[in-house]
mmCIF file as gemmi writes it, N, C-alpha and C atoms, coordinates in Angstrom:
data_model
loop_
_atom_site.group_PDB
_atom_site.id
_atom_site.type_symbol
_atom_site.label_atom_id
_atom_site.label_alt_id
_atom_site.label_comp_id
_atom_site.label_asym_id
_atom_site.label_entity_id
_atom_site.label_seq_id
_atom_site.pdbx_PDB_ins_code
_atom_site.Cartn_x
_atom_site.Cartn_y
_atom_site.Cartn_z
_atom_site.occupancy
_atom_site.B_iso_or_equiv
_atom_site.pdbx_formal_charge
_atom_site.auth_seq_id
_atom_site.auth_asym_id
_atom_site.pdbx_PDB_model_num
ATOM 1 N N . UNK Axp A 1 ? 112.685 74.928 64.62 1 0 ? 1 A 1
ATOM 2 C CA . UNK Axp A 1 ? 112.705 73.519 64.135 1 0 ? 1 A 1
ATOM 3 C C . UNK Axp A 1 ? 114.057 72.999 63.739 1 0 ? 1 A 1
ATOM 4 N N . UNK Axp A 2 ? 114.543 72.139 64.433 1 0 ? 2 A 1
ATOM 5 C CA . UNK Axp A 2 ? 115.951 71.565 64.085 1 0 ? 2 A 1
ATOM 6 C C . UNK Axp A 2 ? 115.835 70.541 62.919 1 0 ? 2 A 1
ATOM 7 N N . UNK Axp A 3 ? 117.106 70.265 62.568 1 0 ? 3 A 1
ATOM 8 C CA . UNK Axp A 3 ? 117.238 69.112 61.658 1 0 ? 3 A 1
ATOM 9 C C . UNK Axp A 3 ? 117.999 67.946 62.208 1 0 ? 3 A 1
ATOM 10 N N . UNK Axp A 4 ? 117.232 66.935 62.424 1 0 ? 4 A 1
ATOM 11 C CA . UNK Axp A 4 ? 117.915 65.739 63.211 1 0 ? 4 A 1
ATOM 12 C C . UNK Axp A 4 ? 118.575 64.977 62.172 1 0 ? 4 A 1
ATOM 13 N N . UNK Axp A 5 ? 119.79 64.237 62.622 1 0 ? 5 A 1
ATOM 14 C CA . UNK Axp A 5 ? 120.543 63.372 61.731 1 0 ? 5 A 1
ATOM 15 C C . UNK Axp A 5 ? 120.333 62.058 62.214 1 0 ? 5 A 1
ATOM 16 N N . UNK Axp A 6 ? 120.143 61.159 61.282 1 0 ? 6 A 1
ATOM 17 C CA . UNK Axp A 6 ? 119.835 59.738 61.607 1 0 ? 6 A 1
ATOM 18 C C . UNK Axp A 6 ? 120.608 58.799 60.588 1 0 ? 6 A 1
ATOM 19 N N . UNK Axp A 7 ? 121.395 57.881 61.105 1 0 ? 7 A 1
ATOM 20 C CA . UNK Axp A 7 ? 121.973 56.688 60.34 1 0 ? 7 A 1
ATOM 21 C C . UNK Axp A 7 ? 120.927 55.484 60.453 1 0 ? 7 A 1
ATOM 22 N N . UNK Axp A 8 ? 120.567 55.04 59.092 1 0 ? 8 A 1
ATOM 23 C CA . UNK Axp A 8 ? 119.649 54.026 59.176 1 0 ? 8 A 1
ATOM 24 C C . UNK Axp A 8 ? 120.017 52.93 58.06 1 0 ? 8 A 1
ATOM 25 N N . UNK Axp A 9 ? 119.591 51.7 58.244 1 0 ? 9 A 1
ATOM 26 C CA . UNK Axp A 9 ? 119.607 50.561 57.218 1 0 ? 9 A 1
ATOM 27 C C . UNK Axp A 9 ? 119.009 51.018 55.987 1 0 ? 9 A 1
ATOM 28 N N . UNK Axp A 10 ? 119.257 49.994 54.838 1 0 ? 10 A 1
ATOM 29 C CA . UNK Axp A 10 ? 118.471 50.108 53.561 1 0 ? 10 A 1
ATOM 30 C C . UNK Axp A 10 ? 116.946 49.818 54.019 1 0 ? 10 A 1
ATOM 31 N N . UNK Axp A 11 ? 116.745 48.992 55.095 1 0 ? 11 A 1
ATOM 32 C CA . UNK Axp A 11 ? 115.306 48.814 55.362 1 0 ? 11 A 1
ATOM 33 C C . UNK Axp A 11 ? 114.686 49.825 56.163 1 0 ? 11 A 1
ATOM 34 N N . UNK Axp A 12 ? 115.348 50.831 56.602 1 0 ? 12 A 1
ATOM 35 C CA . UNK Axp A 12 ? 114.766 51.902 57.332 1 0 ? 12 A 1
ATOM 36 C C . UNK Axp A 12 ? 114.968 51.871 58.805 1 0 ? 12 A 1
ATOM 37 N N . UNK Axp A 13 ? 115.701 50.807 59.439 1 0 ? 13 A 1
ATOM 38 C CA . UNK Axp A 13 ? 115.893 50.775 60.804 1 0 ? 13 A 1
ATOM 39 C C . UNK Axp A 13 ? 116.839 51.706 61.176 1 0 ? 13 A 1
ATOM 40 N N . UNK Axp A 14 ? 116.536 52.648 62.346 1 0 ? 14 A 1
ATOM 41 C CA . UNK Axp A 14 ? 117.282 53.615 62.767 1 0 ? 14 A 1
ATOM 42 C C . UNK Axp A 14 ? 118.288 52.955 63.637 1 0 ? 14 A 1
ATOM 43 N N . UNK Axp A 15 ? 119.549 53.281 63.516 1 0 ? 15 A 1
ATOM 44 C CA . UNK Axp A 15 ? 120.668 52.681 64.05 1 0 ? 15 A 1
ATOM 45 C C . UNK Axp A 15 ? 121.294 53.86 65.171 1 0 ? 15 A 1
ATOM 46 N N . UNK Axp A 16 ? 121.477 55.109 64.571 1 0 ? 16 A 1
ATOM 47 C CA . UNK Axp A 16 ? 121.901 56.141 65.507 1 0 ? 16 A 1
ATOM 48 C C . UNK Axp A 16 ? 121.145 57.407 65.122 1 0 ? 16 A 1
ATOM 49 N N . UNK Axp A 17 ? 120.967 58.301 66.21 1 0 ? 17 A 1
ATOM 50 C CA . UNK Axp A 17 ? 120.425 59.502 65.91 1 0 ? 17 A 1
ATOM 51 C C . UNK Axp A 17 ? 121.112 60.784 66.64 1 0 ? 17 A 1
ATOM 52 N N . UNK Axp A 18 ? 121.129 61.82 65.947 1 0 ? 18 A 1
ATOM 53 C CA . UNK Axp A 18 ? 121.716 63.036 66.522 1 0 ? 18 A 1
ATOM 54 C C . UNK Axp A 18 ? 120.528 64.126 66.533 1 0 ? 18 A 1
ATOM 55 N N . UNK Axp A 19 ? 119.94 64.555 67.628 1 0 ? 19 A 1
ATOM 56 C CA . UNK Axp A 19 ? 118.887 65.494 67.65 1 0 ? 19 A 1
ATOM 57 C C . UNK Axp A 19 ? 119.541 66.979 67.598 1 0 ? 19 A 1
ATOM 58 N N . UNK Axp A 20 ? 118.68 67.846 67.107 1 0 ? 20 A 1
ATOM 59 C CA . UNK Axp A 20 ? 119.022 69.016 66.927 1 0 ? 20 A 1
ATOM 60 C C . UNK Axp A 20 ? 117.949 69.958 67.531 1 0 ? 20 A 1
ATOM 61 N N . UNK Axp A 21 ? 117.715 70.113 68.886 1 0 ? 21 A 1
ATOM 62 C CA . UNK Axp A 21 ? 116.576 70.69 69.511 1 0 ? 21 A 1
ATOM 63 C C . UNK Axp A 21 ? 116.612 72.223 69.52 1 0 ? 21 A 1
ATOM 64 N N . UNK Axp A 22 ? 117.987 72.749 69.374 1 0 ? 22 A 1
ATOM 65 C CA . UNK Axp A 22 ? 118.109 74.117 69.264 1 0 ? 22 A 1
ATOM 66 C C . UNK Axp A 22 ? 118.357 74.74 67.984 1 0 ? 22 A 1
ATOM 67 N N . UNK Axp A 23 ? 117.977 73.856 66.856 1 0 ? 23 A 1
ATOM 68 C CA . UNK Axp A 23 ? 117.991 74.544 65.509 1 0 ? 23 A 1
ATOM 69 C C . UNK Axp A 23 ? 119.304 74.985 65.127 1 0 ? 23 A 1
ATOM 70 N N . UNK Axp A 24 ? 120.525 74.385 65.542 1 0 ? 24 A 1
ATOM 71 C CA . UNK Axp A 24 ? 121.855 74.655 65.211 1 0 ? 24 A 1
ATOM 72 C C . UNK Axp A 24 ? 122.126 74.746 63.782 1 0 ? 24 A 1
ATOM 73 N N . UNK Axp A 25 ? 121.694 73.508 63.19 1 0 ? 25 A 1
ATOM 74 C CA . UNK Axp A 25 ? 122.001 73.406 61.71 1 0 ? 25 A 1
ATOM 75 C C . UNK Axp A 25 ? 121.048 74.305 60.788 1 0 ? 25 A 1
ATOM 76 N N . UNK Axp A 26 ? 119.834 74.589 61.112 1 0 ? 26 A 1
ATOM 77 C CA . UNK Axp A 26 ? 119.11 75.456 60.042 1 0 ? 26 A 1
ATOM 78 C C . UNK Axp A 26 ? 119.84 76.897 60.413 1 0 ? 26 A 1
ATOM 79 N N . UNK Axp A 27 ? 120.303 77.234 61.582 1 0 ? 27 A 1
ATOM 80 C CA . UNK Axp A 27 ? 120.699 78.617 61.761 1 0 ? 27 A 1
ATOM 81 C C . UNK Axp A 27 ? 121.971 78.849 61.026 1 0 ? 27 A 1
ATOM 82 N N . UNK Axp A 28 ? 122.904 77.76 61.022 1 0 ? 28 A 1
ATOM 83 C CA . UNK Axp A 28 ? 124.089 77.828 60.423 1 0 ? 28 A 1
ATOM 84 C C . UNK Axp A 28 ? 123.792 77.894 58.779 1 0 ? 28 A 1
ATOM 85 N N . UNK Axp A 29 ? 122.864 77.061 58.416 1 0 ? 29 A 1
ATOM 86 C CA . UNK Axp A 29 ? 122.605 76.88 56.861 1 0 ? 29 A 1
ATOM 87 C C . UNK Axp A 29 ? 122.113 78.331 56.349 1 0 ? 29 A 1
ATOM 88 N N . UNK Axp A 30 ? 121.282 78.886 57.222 1 0 ? 30 A 1
ATOM 89 C CA . UNK Axp A 30 ? 120.738 80.243 56.732 1 0 ? 30 A 1
ATOM 90 C C . UNK Axp A 30 ? 121.614 81.372 56.68 1 0 ? 30 A 1
ATOM 91 N N . UNK Axp A 31 ? 122.815 81.227 57.151 1 0 ? 31 A 1
ATOM 92 C CA . UNK Axp A 31 ? 123.746 82.305 57.289 1 0 ? 31 A 1
ATOM 93 C C . UNK Axp A 31 ? 125.055 82.06 56.468 1 0 ? 31 A 1
ATOM 94 N N . UNK Axp A 32 ? 125.125 80.958 55.717 1 0 ? 32 A 1
ATOM 95 C CA . UNK Axp A 32 ? 126.122 80.783 54.78 1 0 ? 32 A 1
ATOM 96 C C . UNK Axp A 32 ? 125.734 80.354 53.303 1 0 ? 32 A 1
ATOM 97 N N . UNK Axp A 33 ? 126.584 80.675 52.45 1 0 ? 33 A 1
ATOM 98 C CA . UNK Axp A 33 ? 126.25 80.16 51.053 1 0 ? 33 A 1
ATOM 99 C C . UNK Axp A 33 ? 126.55 78.778 50.712 1 0 ? 33 A 1
ATOM 100 N N . UNK Axp A 34 ? 125.673 77.904 50.487 1 0 ? 34 A 1
ATOM 101 C CA . UNK Axp A 34 ? 125.618 76.572 50.227 1 0 ? 34 A 1
ATOM 102 C C . UNK Axp A 34 ? 125.477 76.324 48.937 1 0 ? 34 A 1
ATOM 103 N N . UNK Axp A 35 ? 125.299 77.305 47.866 1 0 ? 35 A 1
ATOM 104 C CA . UNK Axp A 35 ? 125.023 77.136 46.501 1 0 ? 35 A 1
ATOM 105 C C . UNK Axp A 35 ? 125.865 76.256 45.873 1 0 ? 35 A 1
ATOM 106 N N . UNK Axp A 36 ? 127.258 76.303 46.277 1 0 ? 36 A 1
ATOM 107 C CA . UNK Axp A 36 ? 128.087 75.296 45.504 1 0 ? 36 A 1
ATOM 108 C C . UNK Axp A 36 ? 128.359 74.131 45.939 1 0 ? 36 A 1
ATOM 109 N N . UNK Axp A 37 ? 127.627 73.474 46.98 1 0 ? 37 A 1
ATOM 110 C CA . UNK Axp A 37 ? 127.886 72.282 47.482 1 0 ? 37 A 1
ATOM 111 C C . UNK Axp A 37 ? 126.754 71.414 46.809 1 0 ? 37 A 1
ATOM 112 N N . UNK Axp A 38 ? 127.203 70.108 46.72 1 0 ? 38 A 1
ATOM 113 C CA . UNK Axp A 38 ? 126.127 69.075 46.109 1 0 ? 38 A 1
ATOM 114 C C . UNK Axp A 38 ? 125.204 68.511 47.089 1 0 ? 38 A 1
ATOM 115 N N . UNK Axp A 39 ? 125.65 68.205 48.31 1 0 ? 39 A 1
ATOM 116 C CA . UNK Axp A 39 ? 124.812 67.631 49.191 1 0 ? 39 A 1
ATOM 117 C C . UNK Axp A 39 ? 124.028 68.57 50.141 1 0 ? 39 A 1
ATOM 118 N N . UNK Axp A 40 ? 124.8 69.434 50.891 1 0 ? 40 A 1
ATOM 119 C CA . UNK Axp A 40 ? 124.467 70.171 51.798 1 0 ? 40 A 1
ATOM 120 C C . UNK Axp A 40 ? 123.326 71.12 51.551 1 0 ? 40 A 1
ATOM 121 N N . UNK Axp A 41 ? 123.427 71.572 50.315 1 0 ? 41 A 1
ATOM 122 C CA . UNK Axp A 41 ? 122.334 72.495 49.649 1 0 ? 41 A 1
ATOM 123 C C . UNK Axp A 41 ? 121.108 71.813 49.634 1 0 ? 41 A 1
ATOM 124 N N . UNK Axp A 42 ? 120.966 70.577 49.7 1 0 ? 42 A 1
ATOM 125 C CA . UNK Axp A 42 ? 119.656 69.842 49.779 1 0 ? 42 A 1
ATOM 126 C C . UNK Axp A 42 ? 119.062 69.699 51.038 1 0 ? 42 A 1
ATOM 127 N N . UNK Axp A 43 ? 119.851 70.027 52.14 1 0 ? 43 A 1
ATOM 128 C CA . UNK Axp A 43 ? 119.17 69.8 53.455 1 0 ? 43 A 1
ATOM 129 C C . UNK Axp A 43 ? 118.289 71.01 53.754 1 0 ? 43 A 1
ATOM 130 N N . UNK Axp A 44 ? 117.096 70.736 54.243 1 0 ? 44 A 1
ATOM 131 C CA . UNK Axp A 44 ? 116.013 71.794 54.542 1 0 ? 44 A 1
ATOM 132 C C . UNK Axp A 44 ? 115.539 71.468 56.012 1 0 ? 44 A 1
ATOM 133 N N . UNK Axp A 45 ? 115.129 72.467 56.605 1 0 ? 45 A 1
ATOM 134 C CA . UNK Axp A 45 ? 114.472 72.325 57.838 1 0 ? 45 A 1
ATOM 135 C C . UNK Axp A 45 ? 113.054 71.851 57.757 1 0 ? 45 A 1
ATOM 136 N N . UNK Axp A 46 ? 112.489 71.786 56.484 1 0 ? 46 A 1
ATOM 137 C CA . UNK Axp A 46 ? 111.123 71.537 56.225 1 0 ? 46 A 1
ATOM 138 C C . UNK Axp A 46 ? 110.951 70.086 55.681 1 0 ? 46 A 1
ATOM 139 N N . UNK Axp A 47 ? 112.013 69.485 55.31 1 0 ? 47 A 1
ATOM 140 C CA . UNK Axp A 47 ? 111.83 68.149 54.438 1 0 ? 47 A 1
ATOM 141 C C . UNK Axp A 47 ? 113.046 67.269 55.058 1 0 ? 47 A 1
ATOM 142 N N . UNK Axp A 48 ? 112.734 65.855 54.614 1 0 ? 48 A 1
ATOM 143 C CA . UNK Axp A 48 ? 113.662 64.86 54.854 1 0 ? 48 A 1
ATOM 144 C C . UNK Axp A 48 ? 114.546 64.749 53.498 1 0 ? 48 A 1
ATOM 145 N N . UNK Axp A 49 ? 115.856 64.524 53.884 1 0 ? 49 A 1
ATOM 146 C CA . UNK Axp A 49 ? 116.622 64.103 52.462 1 0 ? 49 A 1
ATOM 147 C C . UNK Axp A 49 ? 117.732 62.943 53.235 1 0 ? 49 A 1
ATOM 148 N N . UNK Axp A 50 ? 117.838 62.128 52.243 1 0 ? 50 A 1
ATOM 149 C CA . UNK Axp A 50 ? 118.504 60.8 52.44 1 0 ? 50 A 1
ATOM 150 C C . UNK Axp A 50 ? 119.693 60.647 51.419 1 0 ? 50 A 1
ATOM 151 N N . UNK Axp A 51 ? 120.966 60.467 52.088 1 0 ? 51 A 1
ATOM 152 C CA . UNK Axp A 51 ? 122.03 60.325 51.247 1 0 ? 51 A 1
ATOM 153 C C . UNK Axp A 51 ? 122.532 58.934 51.392 1 0 ? 51 A 1
ATOM 154 N N . UNK Axp A 52 ? 122.98 58.313 50.212 1 0 ? 52 A 1
ATOM 155 C CA . UNK Axp A 52 ? 123.568 56.908 50.147 1 0 ? 52 A 1
ATOM 156 C C . UNK Axp A 52 ? 125.108 56.903 50.442 1 0 ? 52 A 1
ATOM 157 N N . UNK Axp A 53 ? 125.86 55.755 50.434 1 0 ? 53 A 1
ATOM 158 C CA . UNK Axp A 53 ? 127.1 55.791 50.743 1 0 ? 53 A 1
ATOM 159 C C . UNK Axp A 53 ? 127.886 56.5 49.771 1 0 ? 53 A 1
ATOM 160 N N . UNK Axp A 54 ? 127.759 56.436 48.596 1 0 ? 54 A 1
ATOM 161 C CA . UNK Axp A 54 ? 128.486 57.297 47.615 1 0 ? 54 A 1
ATOM 162 C C . UNK Axp A 54 ? 128.306 58.813 47.918 1 0 ? 54 A 1
ATOM 163 N N . UNK Axp A 55 ? 127.155 59.265 48.155 1 0 ? 55 A 1
ATOM 164 C CA . UNK Axp A 55 ? 126.79 60.627 48.504 1 0 ? 55 A 1
ATOM 165 C C . UNK Axp A 55 ? 127.497 60.994 49.819 1 0 ? 55 A 1
ATOM 166 N N . UNK Axp A 56 ? 127.474 60.038 50.623 1 0 ? 56 A 1
ATOM 167 C CA . UNK Axp A 56 ? 127.842 60.374 51.944 1 0 ? 56 A 1
ATOM 168 C C . UNK Axp A 56 ? 129.47 60.817 51.944 1 0 ? 56 A 1
ATOM 169 N N . UNK Axp A 57 ? 130.273 60.335 50.969 1 0 ? 57 A 1
ATOM 170 C CA . UNK Axp A 57 ? 131.656 60.627 50.838 1 0 ? 57 A 1
ATOM 171 C C . UNK Axp A 57 ? 131.817 62.152 50.483 1 0 ? 57 A 1
ATOM 172 N N . UNK Axp A 58 ? 130.879 62.566 49.625 1 0 ? 58 A 1
ATOM 173 C CA . UNK Axp A 58 ? 130.874 63.974 49.435 1 0 ? 58 A 1
ATOM 174 C C . UNK Axp A 58 ? 130.388 64.83 50.677 1 0 ? 58 A 1
ATOM 175 N N . UNK Axp A 59 ? 129.295 64.252 51.157 1 0 ? 59 A 1
ATOM 176 C CA . UNK Axp A 59 ? 128.798 64.878 52.331 1 0 ? 59 A 1
ATOM 177 C C . UNK Axp A 59 ? 129.882 65.156 53.462 1 0 ? 59 A 1
ATOM 178 N N . UNK Axp A 60 ? 130.505 64.173 53.658 1 0 ? 60 A 1
ATOM 179 C CA . UNK Axp A 60 ? 131.715 64.327 54.802 1 0 ? 60 A 1
ATOM 180 C C . UNK Axp A 60 ? 132.563 65.559 54.436 1 0 ? 60 A 1
ATOM 181 N N . UNK Axp A 61 ? 133.002 65.728 53.329 1 0 ? 61 A 1
ATOM 182 C CA . UNK Axp A 61 ? 133.899 66.918 52.943 1 0 ? 61 A 1
ATOM 183 C C . UNK Axp A 61 ? 133.177 68.259 53.033 1 0 ? 61 A 1
ATOM 184 N N . UNK Axp A 62 ? 131.923 68.251 52.631 1 0 ? 62 A 1
ATOM 185 C CA . UNK Axp A 62 ? 131.047 69.318 52.65 1 0 ? 62 A 1
ATOM 186 C C . UNK Axp A 62 ? 130.87 69.824 54.288 1 0 ? 62 A 1
ATOM 187 N N . UNK Axp A 63 ? 130.551 68.705 55.001 1 0 ? 63 A 1
ATOM 188 C CA . UNK Axp A 63 ? 130.298 68.992 56.601 1 0 ? 63 A 1
ATOM 189 C C . UNK Axp A 63 ? 131.52 69.544 57.197 1 0 ? 63 A 1
ATOM 190 N N . UNK Axp A 64 ? 132.789 68.915 56.819 1 0 ? 64 A 1
ATOM 191 C CA . UNK Axp A 64 ? 133.99 69.514 57.355 1 0 ? 64 A 1
ATOM 192 C C . UNK Axp A 64 ? 134.181 70.896 56.983 1 0 ? 64 A 1
ATOM 193 N N . UNK Axp A 65 ? 133.815 71.225 55.791 1 0 ? 65 A 1
ATOM 194 C CA . UNK Axp A 65 ? 133.882 72.641 55.432 1 0 ? 65 A 1
ATOM 195 C C . UNK Axp A 65 ? 132.991 73.558 56.248 1 0 ? 65 A 1
ATOM 196 N N . UNK Axp A 66 ? 131.674 73.064 56.512 1 0 ? 66 A 1
ATOM 197 C CA . UNK Axp A 66 ? 130.921 73.834 57.349 1 0 ? 66 A 1
ATOM 198 C C . UNK Axp A 66 ? 131.498 73.953 58.82 1 0 ? 66 A 1
ATOM 199 N N . UNK Axp A 67 ? 132.051 72.931 59.287 1 0 ? 67 A 1
ATOM 200 C CA . UNK Axp A 67 ? 132.495 72.84 60.602 1 0 ? 67 A 1
ATOM 201 C C . UNK Axp A 67 ? 133.6 74.159 60.615 1 0 ? 67 A 1
ATOM 202 N N . UNK Axp A 68 ? 134.274 74.437 59.749 1 0 ? 68 A 1
ATOM 203 C CA . UNK Axp A 68 ? 135.09 75.632 59.685 1 0 ? 68 A 1
ATOM 204 C C . UNK Axp A 68 ? 134.508 76.814 59.819 1 0 ? 68 A 1
ATOM 205 N N . UNK Axp A 69 ? 133.385 77.02 59.587 1 0 ? 69 A 1
ATOM 206 C CA . UNK Axp A 69 ? 132.596 78.274 59.579 1 0 ? 69 A 1
ATOM 207 C C . UNK Axp A 69 ? 131.68 78.277 60.828 1 0 ? 69 A 1
ATOM 208 N N . UNK Axp A 70 ? 131.824 77.397 61.873 1 0 ? 70 A 1
ATOM 209 C CA . UNK Axp A 70 ? 130.951 77.229 62.92 1 0 ? 70 A 1
ATOM 210 C C . UNK Axp A 70 ? 131.807 77.391 64.291 1 0 ? 70 A 1
ATOM 211 N N . UNK Axp A 71 ? 131.143 77.358 65.452 1 0 ? 71 A 1
ATOM 212 C CA . UNK Axp A 71 ? 131.576 77.556 66.657 1 0 ? 71 A 1
ATOM 213 C C . UNK Axp A 71 ? 130.753 76.943 67.848 1 0 ? 71 A 1
ATOM 214 N N . UNK Axp A 72 ? 131.371 76.694 68.868 1 0 ? 72 A 1
ATOM 215 C CA . UNK Axp A 72 ? 130.526 76.13 70.016 1 0 ? 72 A 1
ATOM 216 C C . UNK Axp A 72 ? 129.826 74.991 69.801 1 0 ? 72 A 1
ATOM 217 N N . UNK Axp A 73 ? 128.546 74.953 70.117 1 0 ? 73 A 1
ATOM 218 C CA . UNK Axp A 73 ? 127.545 73.83 70.17 1 0 ? 73 A 1
ATOM 219 C C . UNK Axp A 73 ? 127.271 73.509 68.594 1 0 ? 73 A 1
ATOM 220 N N . UNK Axp A 74 ? 127.389 74.47 67.686 1 0 ? 74 A 1
ATOM 221 C CA . UNK Axp A 74 ? 127.253 74.131 66.314 1 0 ? 74 A 1
ATOM 222 C C . UNK Axp A 74 ? 128.389 73.115 65.788 1 0 ? 74 A 1
ATOM 223 N N . UNK Axp A 75 ? 129.507 73.651 66.147 1 0 ? 75 A 1
ATOM 224 C CA . UNK Axp A 75 ? 130.711 72.573 65.82 1 0 ? 75 A 1
ATOM 225 C C . UNK Axp A 75 ? 130.645 71.415 66.339 1 0 ? 75 A 1
ATOM 226 N N . UNK Axp A 76 ? 130.13 71.071 67.579 1 0 ? 76 A 1
ATOM 227 C CA . UNK Axp A 76 ? 129.982 69.948 68.168 1 0 ? 76 A 1
ATOM 228 C C . UNK Axp A 76 ? 128.997 69.048 67.361 1 0 ? 76 A 1
ATOM 229 N N . UNK Axp A 77 ? 127.918 69.735 67.095 1 0 ? 77 A 1
ATOM 230 C CA . UNK Axp A 77 ? 126.76 69.099 66.407 1 0 ? 77 A 1
ATOM 231 C C . UNK Axp A 77 ? 127.329 68.561 65.075 1 0 ? 77 A 1
ATOM 232 N N . UNK Axp A 78 ? 128.149 69.362 64.45 1 0 ? 78 A 1
ATOM 233 C CA . UNK Axp A 78 ? 128.722 69.019 63.089 1 0 ? 78 A 1
ATOM 234 C C . UNK Axp A 78 ? 129.636 67.977 63.208 1 0 ? 78 A 1
ATOM 235 N N . UNK Axp A 79 ? 130.367 67.832 64.272 1 0 ? 79 A 1
ATOM 236 C CA . UNK Axp A 79 ? 131.41 66.92 64.485 1 0 ? 79 A 1
ATOM 237 C C . UNK Axp A 79 ? 130.559 65.388 64.645 1 0 ? 79 A 1
ATOM 238 N N . UNK Axp A 80 ? 129.333 65.689 65.174 1 0 ? 80 A 1
ATOM 239 C CA . UNK Axp A 80 ? 128.7 64.16 65.311 1 0 ? 80 A 1
ATOM 240 C C . UNK Axp A 80 ? 128.205 63.808 64.125 1 0 ? 80 A 1
ATOM 241 N N . UNK Axp A 81 ? 127.605 64.99 63.201 1 0 ? 81 A 1
ATOM 242 C CA . UNK Axp A 81 ? 127.077 64.563 61.797 1 0 ? 81 A 1
ATOM 243 C C . UNK Axp A 81 ? 128.23 63.953 61.028 1 0 ? 81 A 1
ATOM 244 N N . UNK Axp A 82 ? 129.373 64.469 61.112 1 0 ? 82 A 1
ATOM 245 C CA . UNK Axp A 82 ? 130.581 64.036 60.278 1 0 ? 82 A 1
ATOM 246 C C . UNK Axp A 82 ? 130.884 62.477 60.736 1 0 ? 82 A 1
ATOM 247 N N . UNK Axp A 83 ? 130.918 62.196 61.885 1 0 ? 83 A 1
ATOM 248 C CA . UNK Axp A 83 ? 131.106 60.808 62.449 1 0 ? 83 A 1
ATOM 249 C C . UNK Axp A 83 ? 130.009 60.031 61.722 1 0 ? 83 A 1
ATOM 250 N N . UNK Axp A 84 ? 128.829 60.248 61.697 1 0 ? 84 A 1
ATOM 251 C CA . UNK Axp A 84 ? 127.631 59.626 61.125 1 0 ? 84 A 1
ATOM 252 C C . UNK Axp A 84 ? 127.806 59.438 59.706 1 0 ? 84 A 1
ATOM 253 N N . UNK Axp A 85 ? 128.225 60.542 58.991 1 0 ? 85 A 1
ATOM 254 C CA . UNK Axp A 85 ? 128.517 60.447 57.543 1 0 ? 85 A 1
ATOM 255 C C . UNK Axp A 85 ? 129.723 59.597 57.179 1 0 ? 85 A 1
ATOM 256 N N . UNK Axp A 86 ? 130.759 59.529 57.997 1 0 ? 86 A 1
ATOM 257 C CA . UNK Axp A 86 ? 131.865 58.692 57.82 1 0 ? 86 A 1
ATOM 258 C C . UNK Axp A 86 ? 131.459 57.258 57.971 1 0 ? 86 A 1
ATOM 259 N N . UNK Axp A 87 ? 130.706 56.971 59.001 1 0 ? 87 A 1
ATOM 260 C CA . UNK Axp A 87 ? 130.172 55.674 59.104 1 0 ? 87 A 1
ATOM 261 C C . UNK Axp A 87 ? 129.516 55.109 57.755 1 0 ? 87 A 1
ATOM 262 N N . UNK Axp A 88 ? 128.562 56.001 57.38 1 0 ? 88 A 1
ATOM 263 C CA . UNK Axp A 88 ? 127.541 55.633 56.264 1 0 ? 88 A 1
ATOM 264 C C . UNK Axp A 88 ? 128.648 55.427 55.039 1 0 ? 88 A 1
ATOM 265 N N . UNK Axp A 89 ? 129.467 56.231 54.931 1 0 ? 89 A 1
ATOM 266 C CA . UNK Axp A 89 ? 130.512 56.326 53.642 1 0 ? 89 A 1
ATOM 267 C C . UNK Axp A 89 ? 131.303 54.832 53.554 1 0 ? 89 A 1
ATOM 268 N N . UNK Axp A 90 ? 131.453 54.346 54.806 1 0 ? 90 A 1
ATOM 269 C CA . UNK Axp A 90 ? 132.101 52.979 54.888 1 0 ? 90 A 1
ATOM 270 C C . UNK Axp A 90 ? 131.253 51.749 54.782 1 0 ? 90 A 1
ATOM 271 N N . UNK Axp A 91 ? 129.963 52.016 54.567 1 0 ? 91 A 1
ATOM 272 C CA . UNK Axp A 91 ? 129.03 50.631 54.462 1 0 ? 91 A 1
ATOM 273 C C . UNK Axp A 91 ? 127.977 50.917 53.744 1 0 ? 91 A 1
ATOM 274 N N . UNK Axp A 92 ? 127.953 50.259 52.482 1 0 ? 92 A 1
ATOM 275 C CA . UNK Axp A 92 ? 126.929 50.331 51.323 1 0 ? 92 A 1
ATOM 276 C C . UNK Axp A 92 ? 125.615 50.068 51.921 1 0 ? 92 A 1
ATOM 277 N N . UNK Axp A 93 ? 125.444 49.347 53.044 1 0 ? 93 A 1
ATOM 278 C CA . UNK Axp A 93 ? 123.953 48.965 53.417 1 0 ? 93 A 1
ATOM 279 C C . UNK Axp A 93 ? 123.234 50.059 54.337 1 0 ? 93 A 1
ATOM 280 N N . UNK Axp A 94 ? 124.164 51.193 54.546 1 0 ? 94 A 1
ATOM 281 C CA . UNK Axp A 94 ? 123.62 52.38 55.387 1 0 ? 94 A 1
ATOM 282 C C . UNK Axp A 94 ? 123.333 53.526 54.499 1 0 ? 94 A 1
ATOM 283 N N . UNK Axp A 95 ? 122.424 54.415 55.119 1 0 ? 95 A 1
ATOM 284 C CA . UNK Axp A 95 ? 122.182 55.639 54.528 1 0 ? 95 A 1
ATOM 285 C C . UNK Axp A 95 ? 122.21 56.723 55.642 1 0 ? 95 A 1
ATOM 286 N N . UNK Axp A 96 ? 122.339 58.026 55.525 1 0 ? 96 A 1
ATOM 287 C CA . UNK Axp A 96 ? 122.055 59.066 56.457 1 0 ? 96 A 1
ATOM 288 C C . UNK Axp A 96 ? 120.825 59.883 56.147 1 0 ? 96 A 1
ATOM 289 N N . UNK Axp A 97 ? 120.158 60.032 57.084 1 0 ? 97 A 1
ATOM 290 C CA . UNK Axp A 97 ? 118.875 61.188 56.821 1 0 ? 97 A 1
ATOM 291 C C . UNK Axp A 97 ? 119.051 62.436 57.638 1 0 ? 97 A 1
ATOM 292 N N . UNK Axp A 98 ? 118.627 63.433 57.036 1 0 ? 98 A 1
ATOM 293 C CA . UNK Axp A 98 ? 118.601 64.765 57.752 1 0 ? 98 A 1
ATOM 294 C C . UNK Axp A 98 ? 117.058 64.943 57.644 1 0 ? 98 A 1
ATOM 295 N N . UNK Axp A 99 ? 116.538 64.905 58.947 1 0 ? 99 A 1
ATOM 296 C CA . UNK Axp A 99 ? 115.019 65.012 59.083 1 0 ? 99 A 1
ATOM 297 C C . UNK Axp A 99 ? 114.696 66.283 59.43 1 0 ? 99 A 1
ATOM 298 N N . UNK Axp A 100 ? 113.934 67.061 58.626 1 0 ? 100 A 1
ATOM 299 C CA . UNK Axp A 100 ? 113.378 68.436 59.031 1 0 ? 100 A 1
ATOM 300 C C . UNK Axp A 100 ? 111.978 68.235 59.605 1 0 ? 100 A 1
ATOM 301 N N . UNK Axp A 101 ? 111.364 69.312 59.796 1 0 ? 101 A 1
ATOM 302 C CA . UNK Axp A 101 ? 110.083 69.066 60.377 1 0 ? 101 A 1
ATOM 303 C C . UNK Axp A 101 ? 108.853 68.497 59.617 1 0 ? 101 A 1
């Protein structure tokens, strides 16, 4: 079960999505310590979590840290999630959702 990443409007309209069919993000999160993160530690393969513009600023930094601990397809997935988070960080009308199962 992967964790998909979605950029949506305040009204819930989906603008962009990044699917995780190979469970890249859950695999990464299960092998690293995220206890000192503010946002990433809330991401779960079982639930949905939504971050607003202010939280997305923090999320970008945390995802960049994860990218340093990843490789291959996981790095590519994180790069896409970082692009999404940066987009949300620049627009108060958007939010980013990490959708678990």
